[in-house]
N, C-alpha and C positions, 0 to 999 in steps of 0.2 A: 202866448201864442207869437210866433215870429212873423213878420210881414217881409215880403220880398217883391216890392212894386216894381223895381227896375227889371227884374227877370220877368216878371209877369207881362210887363210892357213888351219886352223883347220876344217873349211867347207870342204875344198876340200879333206882332210884327210877322213871326214865322208862319203862323195860321194863314195871315193874308197872303204871304208869298205862296202857301200851298193852294189857297184859294184862286189865286191868280193863275197859277200853273194850270188848274183844272179848267178855269174859264179859257184860257189859251187853248186847251184841247178841244173844248166845245166849238170855239170860233173855227179852229182849223178843220174840224169834222165838216161844219157847214161850208167853208170856202172852198174845200178839195172834194165836197162830195163822198166822204167817208161815212156810210151809214153804221150805226151800232149794230151788232157787236164787232165790228171789224176794226182791227187795230194796225192795218198795212194797207198801202195802196197808193201812197202819196208821200215822197221823201220828207217834205216839209211837216206834213202832219204826224210822221213817225218821229220826227224830231222834237215836236211838241209833246207827243206822248212819253217818250222816253224822258224828257225833261221832267214831266210830272210825276212819273215813277221814280225817277232817281231823287227828286226832292221829297217825295214821301219816305223812301228807304233811309234817306239821311236823317230826316227828322225823327224817325224811330229810334235811332241810336243817340241823336244829338240832344233831344229834348229831355230825356231822363238824366242823361249826363250833366245837362246844364242845370237842372234843379238839385241834384246832389251837390254840385259845384256851389250853388247858392246857399244850400243849408249848411254845408261843412267848411266854406271858405268865405262867402260873403256875397251879398246881393250886388254890390259894384262891380266886383270881379266877373261874376257871371254875366252881367249885363255887357261888359266889354267884351268877353268871349263869344256872348250870342250875337253882339253886333258884328264883329268880325266874320263870325261863321255866316251869318245872313248876307253881308257884303259878298263874301264867296261865293255863295249860292246864287245870288243875283247876278254876279259876273259869269258865273257858270251857265246859268240858264241863257242870258243874252248871248254870250258866245256860241254856246252848243246851237242855239236856233240859226245864227249866221253860217257857222261853218264848225261842225263837230270837232274837227281836228284842232279849234283853239280853246277848248273847254279846259284844258290842264290847269290854267293859272287860277282860276275860280275854284276848281276841285282842290287845289293844293291849299288855297287860303282857308277854304271850309274845313279842310282835314286839319289844318295847323290849329285851328281854333278848337276843333274837337280833341285835338291832341293834348293841348295845354289842360283844357278843362277836364279830360279824363284822366290824365296822369296827376295833376294836382288834386283832383277829387280823390283818386285813388290813395294817395298819401295821407291824406286829411282823414279818410274814412279808417285806414289802418292804424293811424294815431290814435284816434277815437277809441277803436277797438281794444287798442293796448293800454287805454287810460293815462294817455300822456297829455 
């Protein structure tokens, strides 16, 4: 059995980020008086809500890619990609909450990490399938 403690650690940090964005939505609901199930009514609440959804959407494609990367390339490489992606998503969330127009840098950092992990994983999987 293979162990991937570094990738598992990064995964836990990404789960904490998702929890944090959910917590932030709950706080914004209370602060701005947005009663569930409403998802509109205050710009700052709507930002928090979009940050949470965008984080979940990103995690849905990034986490499986990260684990494929760990399995076919290596735990340390996956950890690095995961930490870069996490840093990008944190920057994205903070920037988006302050001013949505500034979220681009965080988005690009996260996407770069995903791109590296995805492409490298793809090559590694194809190589394994071809028996090389």
